[in-house]
TORPA-927141 format. One record per residue (C-alpha): residue number from 1; residue in three letters; z, y, x. Coordinates in steps of 0.5 Angstrom, whole numbers, plus 500, padded with zeros to 3 digits. Layout:
N
<r NUM Ala <Z Y X>>
...
end
This chain:
71
<r 1 Met <500 500 500>>
<r 2 Pro <498 507 504>>
<r 3 His <503 512 504>>
<r 4 Arg <500 519 501>>
<r 5 His <504 525 502>>
<r 6 Asp <502 533 501>>
<r 7 Leu <501 537 507>>
<r 8 Lys <503 545 506>>
<r 9 Val <500 549 511>>
<r 10 Phe <503 556 513>>
<r 11 Val <499 560 518>>
<r 12 Val <502 564 524>>
<r 13 Ser <499 570 526>>
<r 14 Pro <498 570 534>>
<r 15 Lys <499 577 535>>
<r 16 His <505 578 531>>
<r 17 Pro <509 571 532>>
<r 18 Ala <515 573 530>>
<r 19 Gly <512 575 524>>
<r 20 Pro <512 573 517>>
<r 21 Thr <508 566 516>>
<r 22 Arg <502 566 510>>
<r 23 Pro <502 560 505>>
<r 24 Gly <495 556 507>>
<r 25 Pro <493 551 503>>
<r 26 Thr <496 545 501>>
<r 27 Leu <492 538 503>>
<r 28 Ser <493 531 501>>
<r 29 Val <494 526 507>>
<r 30 Glu <494 519 507>>
<r 31 Ala <495 513 512>>
<r 32 Pro <497 506 511>>
<r 33 Thr <503 507 515>>
<r 34 Leu <508 512 515>>
<r 35 Asp <507 512 523>>
<r 36 Gly <500 514 521>>
<r 37 Leu <501 520 517>>
<r 38 Leu <502 525 523>>
<r 39 Pro <495 523 526>>
<r 40 Ala <493 524 520>>
<r 41 Ala <495 530 518>>
<r 42 Lys <492 533 525>>
<r 43 Gln <486 530 522>>
<r 44 Ala <486 534 516>>
<r 45 Leu <488 540 519>>
<r 46 Ala <482 540 524>>
<r 47 Glu <478 538 518>>
<r 48 Ala <480 544 514>>
<r 49 Gly <479 549 521>>
<r 50 Phe <486 549 523>>
<r 51 His <485 547 531>>
<r 52 Arg <492 550 533>>
<r 53 Glu <498 547 530>>
<r 54 Arg <505 549 532>>
<r 55 Ala <509 544 529>>
<r 56 Ile <508 538 524>>
<r 57 Ser <514 536 520>>
<r 58 Phe <517 531 515>>
<r 59 Thr <520 534 509>>
<r 60 Pro <524 530 504>>
<r 61 Thr <518 532 499>>
<r 62 Gly <512 531 504>>
<r 63 Leu <510 534 510>>
<r 64 Val <509 541 513>>
<r 65 Ala <505 545 518>>
<r 66 Tyr <505 551 522>>
<r 67 Val <498 554 525>>
<r 68 Glu <495 559 529>>
<r 69 Asp <490 563 525>>
<r 70 Glu <484 564 530>>
<r 71 Gly <485 572 529>>
end
């Protein structure tokens, strides 16, 4: 049975790293095992155009990722 979770994305500005984050999209992530969710999350972020992740964490309700925008 595959593991499916929502990945909530928050975007950090590299020009203002201490500033507030912007909410990004919520992506759906699926993997055959819990250990496979992290690589699946990284792949989903890359496919959504986010190539600089700062952190990806498990939460009680899914996953959360902080990424840098390109600007």
